[in-house]
OpenMM code with the backbone's topology and positions (N, CA, C; nanometers):
from openmm import Vec3, app, unit

residues = "MET THR THR ARG ASP ARG SER GLN PRO VAL ALA THR ASN HIS GLY ALA GLU SER ALA PRO GLY MET CYS HIS THR PHE ALA SER ALA MET ASP TRP GLU HIS GLU ILE ALA ILE ASP ALA GLY VAL GLN GLY GLY LYS PRO VAL ILE ALA GLY THR ARG VAL PRO VAL GLU VAL LEU VAL MET ALA VAL ALA SER GLY ASP GLY LEU LYS GLU VAL ALA SER ALA TYR CYS VAL THR GLU ALA GLN VAL ARG ALA ALA LEU ALA TYR ALA GLY HIS VAL VAL ALA SER GLU ARG ALA VAL ALA LEU PRO GLY".split()
positions = [
    Vec3(-4.3802, 0.5007, -0.5671),
    Vec3(-4.2906, 0.6622, -0.6248),
    Vec3(-4.2605, 0.7190, -0.5542),
    Vec3(-4.1610, 0.7949, -0.5460),
    Vec3(-4.0661, 0.8857, -0.4517),
    Vec3(-4.0374, 1.0046, -0.5621),
    Vec3(-4.0555, 1.1257, -0.4307),
    Vec3(-4.0300, 1.2664, -0.5065),
    Vec3(-3.9478, 1.3063, -0.3965),
    Vec3(-3.8761, 1.4397, -0.4512),
    Vec3(-3.8296, 1.5228, -0.3479),
    Vec3(-3.8831, 1.6264, -0.2619),
    Vec3(-3.8850, 1.6311, -0.1747),
    Vec3(-3.9631, 1.7055, -0.0714),
    Vec3(-3.9283, 1.8421, -0.0765),
    Vec3(-3.9678, 1.9352, -0.1510),
    Vec3(-3.9663, 2.0544, -0.1710),
    Vec3(-4.0171, 2.1955, -0.1111),
    Vec3(-4.0836, 2.1480, -0.0198),
    Vec3(-4.1639, 2.1899, 0.0600),
    Vec3(-4.0904, 2.2886, 0.1512),
    Vec3(-3.9501, 2.2573, 0.1808),
    Vec3(-3.9049, 2.3612, 0.2566),
    Vec3(-3.7799, 2.4247, 0.1838),
    Vec3(-3.7639, 2.5629, 0.2401),
    Vec3(-3.6529, 2.6401, 0.1663),
    Vec3(-3.4853, 2.5775, 0.2151),
    Vec3(-3.4211, 2.5853, 0.1268),
    Vec3(-3.2774, 2.5167, 0.1539),
    Vec3(-3.1984, 2.6178, 0.2535),
    Vec3(-3.1718, 2.5416, 0.3622),
    Vec3(-3.1086, 2.6055, 0.5130),
    Vec3(-3.0104, 2.6030, 0.5258),
    Vec3(-2.8655, 2.6787, 0.5093),
    Vec3(-2.7289, 2.6450, 0.6083),
    Vec3(-2.7638, 2.5702, 0.7290),
    Vec3(-2.6136, 2.5230, 0.7360),
    Vec3(-2.5773, 2.4295, 0.8553),
    Vec3(-2.4688, 2.4746, 0.9182),
    Vec3(-2.3909, 2.5998, 0.8881),
    Vec3(-2.2718, 2.6694, 0.9353),
    Vec3(-2.2746, 2.6901, 1.1174),
    Vec3(-2.1822, 2.6271, 1.1360),
    Vec3(-2.1459, 2.5905, 1.2500),
    Vec3(-2.1954, 2.4759, 1.3394),
    Vec3(-2.2715, 2.3761, 1.2692),
    Vec3(-2.3263, 2.2745, 1.2862),
    Vec3(-2.2570, 2.1479, 1.2943),
    Vec3(-2.2510, 2.0734, 1.4110),
    Vec3(-2.1637, 1.9654, 1.4215),
    Vec3(-2.1577, 1.8507, 1.3565),
    Vec3(-2.0866, 1.7552, 1.3201),
    Vec3(-2.0944, 1.6524, 1.2157),
    Vec3(-2.2303, 1.5482, 1.2516),
    Vec3(-2.2775, 1.5109, 1.1134),
    Vec3(-2.3490, 1.4286, 1.1494),
    Vec3(-2.3082, 1.2754, 1.2244),
    Vec3(-2.3802, 1.2094, 1.2629),
    Vec3(-2.2989, 1.0856, 1.3305),
    Vec3(-2.2672, 1.0200, 1.1849),
    Vec3(-2.1047, 0.9599, 1.2239),
    Vec3(-2.0811, 0.8554, 1.1544),
    Vec3(-1.9810, 0.9532, 1.0211),
    Vec3(-2.0170, 1.0657, 1.0671),
    Vec3(-1.9150, 1.1461, 0.9298),
    Vec3(-1.7899, 1.1736, 1.0055),
    Vec3(-1.6865, 1.2260, 0.9300),
    Vec3(-1.5322, 1.2361, 0.9998),
    Vec3(-1.5291, 1.4120, 1.0465),
    Vec3(-1.6188, 1.4719, 0.9774),
    Vec3(-1.5716, 1.6144, 1.0338),
    Vec3(-1.6978, 1.7104, 0.9275),
    Vec3(-1.7088, 1.8103, 0.9696),
    Vec3(-1.7972, 1.9055, 0.9243),
    Vec3(-1.7819, 1.9898, 0.8130),
    Vec3(-1.8298, 1.9956, 0.7382),
    Vec3(-1.8066, 2.0587, 0.6092),
    Vec3(-1.8500, 2.2214, 0.5711),
    Vec3(-1.9012, 2.2482, 0.7083),
    Vec3(-1.9873, 2.4051, 0.7277),
    Vec3(-1.8748, 2.5080, 0.7041),
    Vec3(-1.7557, 2.4739, 0.7560),
    Vec3(-1.6596, 2.5768, 0.7587),
    Vec3(-1.5662, 2.5692, 0.6258),
    Vec3(-1.5796, 2.4517, 0.5582),
    Vec3(-1.4899, 2.4253, 0.4448),
    Vec3(-1.5216, 2.4908, 0.3021),
    Vec3(-1.6604, 2.5480, 0.2706),
    Vec3(-1.6969, 2.5980, 0.1955),
    Vec3(-1.8002, 2.7072, 0.1858),
    Vec3(-1.8156, 2.8407, 0.1747),
    Vec3(-1.9227, 2.9061, 0.1969),
    Vec3(-1.9634, 2.9523, 0.0445),
    Vec3(-2.0011, 2.8420, -0.0010),
    Vec3(-2.0663, 2.8792, -0.1228),
    Vec3(-2.2001, 2.9365, -0.1599),
    Vec3(-2.2726, 2.9895, -0.0465),
    Vec3(-2.4104, 3.1185, -0.0397),
    Vec3(-2.3461, 3.2306, -0.1361),
    Vec3(-2.2447, 3.2647, -0.1552),
    Vec3(-2.1869, 3.3657, -0.2238),
    Vec3(-2.1444, 3.3744, -0.3627),
    Vec3(-2.0828, 3.2340, -0.3669),
    Vec3(-2.1087, 3.2015, -0.5341),
    Vec3(-2.1914, 3.1632, -0.6134),
    Vec3(-2.2818, 3.1131, -0.5585),
    Vec3(-2.4181, 3.0434, -0.6269),
    Vec3(-2.5077, 3.1229, -0.6166),
    Vec3(-2.5791, 3.1379, -0.7403),
    Vec3(-2.6972, 3.2287, -0.7703),
    Vec3(-2.8063, 3.1685, -0.8145),
    Vec3(-2.9600, 3.1438, -0.7916),
    Vec3(-3.0523, 3.1125, -0.8576),
    Vec3(-3.1620, 3.2540, -0.9318),
    Vec3(-3.1387, 3.2601, -1.0076),
    Vec3(-3.2413, 3.3828, -1.0946),
    Vec3(-3.3311, 3.2952, -1.1802),
    Vec3(-3.4827, 3.3396, -1.1809),
    Vec3(-3.5496, 3.2804, -1.3096),
    Vec3(-3.5266, 3.3122, -1.4188),
    Vec3(-3.4422, 3.4087, -1.4584),
    Vec3(-3.4022, 3.4686, -1.5931),
    Vec3(-3.2971, 3.4198, -1.6418),
    Vec3(-3.2215, 3.3712, -1.5707),
    Vec3(-3.1097, 3.3078, -1.5756),
    Vec3(-3.1073, 3.1360, -1.5765),
    Vec3(-3.1031, 3.0855, -1.7140),
    Vec3(-3.0542, 2.9611, -1.7392),
    Vec3(-3.2185, 2.8580, -1.6459),
    Vec3(-3.3045, 2.9699, -1.6908),
    Vec3(-3.4653, 2.8727, -1.6424),
    Vec3(-3.4589, 2.8280, -1.4901),
    Vec3(-3.3821, 2.9041, -1.3793),
    Vec3(-3.3499, 2.9748, -1.2909),
    Vec3(-3.2857, 2.8119, -1.1946),
    Vec3(-3.2305, 2.7687, -1.2731),
    Vec3(-3.1316, 2.6916, -1.2056),
    Vec3(-3.0208, 2.7522, -1.1525),
    Vec3(-2.9611, 2.6461, -1.0274),
    Vec3(-2.8219, 2.7235, -1.0145),
    Vec3(-2.7179, 2.7721, -1.0781),
    Vec3(-2.6613, 2.8696, -1.0732),
    Vec3(-2.5173, 2.8882, -1.1864),
    Vec3(-2.4502, 2.9333, -1.0846),
    Vec3(-2.3133, 2.9595, -1.1080),
    Vec3(-2.2151, 3.0439, -1.1060),
    Vec3(-2.2673, 3.1837, -1.0722),
    Vec3(-2.2635, 3.2625, -0.9495),
    Vec3(-2.2671, 3.4069, -0.9522),
    Vec3(-2.1966, 3.4948, -1.0476),
    Vec3(-2.2920, 3.5385, -1.1412),
    Vec3(-2.2162, 3.6464, -1.2303),
    Vec3(-2.1902, 3.5534, -1.3641),
    Vec3(-2.2376, 3.5095, -1.4075),
    Vec3(-2.2380, 3.3569, -1.4845),
    Vec3(-2.3742, 3.3445, -1.5581),
    Vec3(-2.3519, 3.2160, -1.6567),
    Vec3(-2.4204, 3.1603, -1.6935),
    Vec3(-2.4099, 3.0179, -1.7023),
    Vec3(-2.3184, 2.9915, -1.6158),
    Vec3(-2.2487, 2.8426, -1.5736),
    Vec3(-2.3465, 2.7828, -1.5211),
    Vec3(-2.4159, 2.6659, -1.5200),
    Vec3(-2.5172, 2.5806, -1.4750),
    Vec3(-2.3804, 2.5296, -1.3280),
    Vec3(-2.4302, 2.5150, -1.2203),
    Vec3(-2.3859, 2.4099, -1.1217),
    Vec3(-2.3626, 2.2780, -1.1917),
    Vec3(-2.4788, 2.2363, -1.2257),
    Vec3(-2.5021, 2.0689, -1.2685),
    Vec3(-2.3972, 2.0464, -1.3948),
    Vec3(-2.3447, 2.1353, -1.4601),
    Vec3(-2.2168, 2.1315, -1.6038),
    Vec3(-2.0996, 2.1095, -1.5261),
    Vec3(-2.0886, 2.1916, -1.4036),
    Vec3(-1.9358, 2.1728, -1.3284),
    Vec3(-1.9342, 2.0453, -1.2469),
    Vec3(-2.0422, 1.9963, -1.1690),
    Vec3(-2.0136, 1.8891, -1.1099),
    Vec3(-2.0414, 1.7658, -1.2022),
    Vec3(-2.1201, 1.7791, -1.3185),
    Vec3(-2.1013, 1.6419, -1.3762),
    Vec3(-1.9495, 1.6547, -1.4641),
    Vec3(-1.8906, 1.7530, -1.5224),
    Vec3(-1.7466, 1.7222, -1.5197),
    Vec3(-1.6852, 1.6432, -1.4704),
    Vec3(-1.6662, 1.7447, -1.3004),
    Vec3(-1.5721, 1.6761, -1.1945),
    Vec3(-1.6403, 1.5175, -1.1827),
    Vec3(-1.7555, 1.5290, -1.1957),
    Vec3(-1.7782, 1.3335, -1.1947),
    Vec3(-1.7189, 1.2370, -1.3069),
    Vec3(-1.7094, 1.3193, -1.4580),
    Vec3(-1.6424, 1.2272, -1.5041),
    Vec3(-1.4960, 1.2200, -1.5201),
    Vec3(-1.4736, 1.2686, -1.4494),
    Vec3(-1.2821, 1.2690, -1.4015),
    Vec3(-1.2292, 1.3930, -1.4687),
    Vec3(-1.3042, 1.4858, -1.4725),
    Vec3(-1.1968, 1.6159, -1.5368),
    Vec3(-1.1769, 1.6641, -1.3822),
    Vec3(-1.0188, 1.7181, -1.3892),
    Vec3(-1.0006, 1.7593, -1.2697),
    Vec3(-1.0339, 1.9438, -1.2595),
    Vec3(-1.0107, 1.9743, -1.1068),
    Vec3(-1.0796, 2.0936, -1.0795),
    Vec3(-1.0265, 2.2304, -1.1723),
    Vec3(-0.9129, 2.2060, -1.1877),
    Vec3(-0.8486, 2.3415, -1.2827),
    Vec3(-0.8636, 2.2857, -1.4446),
    Vec3(-0.9126, 2.1837, -1.4690),
    Vec3(-0.9393, 2.1542, -1.5868),
    Vec3(-1.0647, 2.2136, -1.6385),
    Vec3(-1.1658, 2.1702, -1.5260),
    Vec3(-1.3111, 2.2302, -1.5385),
    Vec3(-1.3084, 2.3993, -1.5267),
    Vec3(-1.2209, 2.4346, -1.4356),
    Vec3(-1.2484, 2.5855, -1.4243),
    Vec3(-1.1917, 2.6316, -1.5689),
    Vec3(-1.0877, 2.6055, -1.6185),
    Vec3(-1.0025, 2.6445, -1.7360),
    Vec3(-1.1396, 2.6399, -1.8700),
    Vec3(-1.1681, 2.5303, -1.8404),
    Vec3(-1.2822, 2.5078, -1.9855),
    Vec3(-1.4150, 2.6114, -1.9960),
    Vec3(-1.4848, 2.6430, -1.8170),
    Vec3(-1.6058, 2.7136, -1.8148),
    Vec3(-1.5704, 2.8712, -1.7446),
    Vec3(-1.4461, 2.9124, -1.7847),
    Vec3(-1.3980, 3.0304, -1.7317),
    Vec3(-1.4787, 3.0607, -1.5876),
    Vec3(-1.4334, 2.9820, -1.5226),
    Vec3(-1.4381, 2.9933, -1.3908),
    Vec3(-1.3059, 3.0204, -1.2860),
    Vec3(-1.3237, 3.0140, -1.1732),
    Vec3(-1.2099, 2.9675, -1.0712),
    Vec3(-1.2270, 2.8541, -1.0365),
    Vec3(-1.1246, 2.8014, -0.9877),
    Vec3(-1.1049, 2.6540, -0.8810),
    Vec3(-1.2141, 2.6625, -0.7511),
    Vec3(-1.2252, 2.7774, -0.7101),
    Vec3(-1.2994, 2.7908, -0.5745),
    Vec3(-1.4172, 2.7733, -0.6534),
    Vec3(-1.4586, 2.8323, -0.7561),
    Vec3(-1.6218, 2.8479, -0.7954),
    Vec3(-1.6764, 2.6823, -0.8370),
    Vec3(-1.5475, 2.6189, -0.8733),
    Vec3(-1.6186, 2.5010, -0.9231),
    Vec3(-1.6204, 2.4068, -0.7656),
    Vec3(-1.5329, 2.4524, -0.6406),
    Vec3(-1.5358, 2.3787, -0.5288),
    Vec3(-1.6980, 2.4325, -0.4858),
    Vec3(-1.7173, 2.5333, -0.4710),
    Vec3(-1.8400, 2.6079, -0.4644),
    Vec3(-1.9450, 2.5520, -0.4860),
    Vec3(-1.9806, 2.4949, -0.6360),
    Vec3(-2.0619, 2.3925, -0.7258),
    Vec3(-2.0609, 2.2812, -0.6494),
    Vec3(-1.9142, 2.1933, -0.6330),
    Vec3(-1.9889, 2.0852, -0.5481),
    Vec3(-1.9944, 2.0945, -0.4036),
    Vec3(-1.9750, 2.1891, -0.3205),
    Vec3(-2.0292, 2.2325, -0.1868),
    Vec3(-2.1892, 2.2341, -0.2251),
    Vec3(-2.2604, 2.2796, -0.2903),
    Vec3(-2.3797, 2.3024, -0.3103),
    Vec3(-2.4143, 2.2041, -0.3539),
    Vec3(-2.3823, 2.0934, -0.4431),
    Vec3(-2.4484, 1.9944, -0.4872),
    Vec3(-2.4667, 1.8984, -0.3449),
    Vec3(-2.3616, 1.8877, -0.2942),
    Vec3(-2.3395, 1.8405, -0.1522),
    Vec3(-2.4509, 1.8765, -0.0625),
    Vec3(-2.4907, 1.9769, -0.0622),
    Vec3(-2.5729, 2.0493, 0.0243),
    Vec3(-2.7084, 1.9869, 0.0162),
    Vec3(-2.7734, 1.9950, -0.1269),
    Vec3(-2.8434, 1.9448, -0.2027),
    Vec3(-2.9113, 1.8454, -0.1692),
    Vec3(-2.8081, 1.7747, -0.1934),
    Vec3(-2.7756, 1.5831, -0.1692),
    Vec3(-2.8153, 1.5756, -0.0253),
    Vec3(-2.7677, 1.6306, 0.0748),
    Vec3(-2.7833, 1.6151, 0.2168),
    Vec3(-2.9095, 1.6744, 0.2782),
    Vec3(-2.9762, 1.7695, 0.1798),
    Vec3(-3.1399, 1.8099, 0.2617),
    Vec3(-3.2538, 1.6969, 0.1561),
    Vec3(-3.1877, 1.6264, 0.0831),
    Vec3(-3.2678, 1.5322, -0.0051),
    Vec3(-3.3871, 1.4277, 0.1029),
    Vec3(-3.5135, 1.4503, 0.0937),
    Vec3(-3.5454, 1.3397, 0.1867),
    Vec3(-3.6617, 1.2801, 0.0659),
    Vec3(-3.6837, 1.1658, 0.0702),
    Vec3(-3.7548, 1.0975, -0.0271),
    Vec3(-3.9371, 1.1018, 0.0751),
    Vec3(-4.0144, 1.0816, -0.0558),
    Vec3(-4.1544, 1.1068, 0.0569),
    Vec3(-4.2715, 1.0074, -0.0504),
    Vec3(-4.2795, 0.9239, 0.0179),
    Vec3(-4.3781, 0.8048, -0.0750),
    Vec3(-4.4737, 0.8483, -0.1190),
    Vec3(-4.5417, 0.8124, -0.2252),
    Vec3(-4.6429, 0.9073, -0.3009),
    Vec3(-4.7315, 0.7873, -0.3311),
    Vec3(-4.9109, 0.8158, -0.2816),
    Vec3(-4.9879, 0.6655, -0.3203),
    Vec3(-4.9801, 0.6256, -0.4685),
    Vec3(-5.0039, 0.5211, -0.5085),
    Vec3(-5.0346, 0.4847, -0.6690),
    Vec3(-4.9180, 0.4135, -0.7075),
] * unit.nanometer
topology = app.Topology()
chain = topology.addChain("A")
for resn in residues:
    res = topology.addResidue(resn, chain)
    for name in ("N", "CA", "C"):
        topology.addAtom(name, app.Element.getBySymbol(name[0]), res)
């Protein structure tokens, strides 16, 4: 059984070099930290677009299902830049994932 190691706070990688095997760095591509908010009183503490109640996961899943950025932005009353911020945040979370084996 594995679980995500959440013992460390989320850290940014601004200005860092690309990871081995990556074509380029995404650090300067999106400053998602100003667009994403996490508040225990909003959507149960799930990441949302700042100033809204729109969960990041909803935007990411809409894009993953094939909807275009413009279509998703219009459907959820956010900007295309905010949709890109949601995708960048999701990428950051996935990049920081670590699997930890648990006994049993």
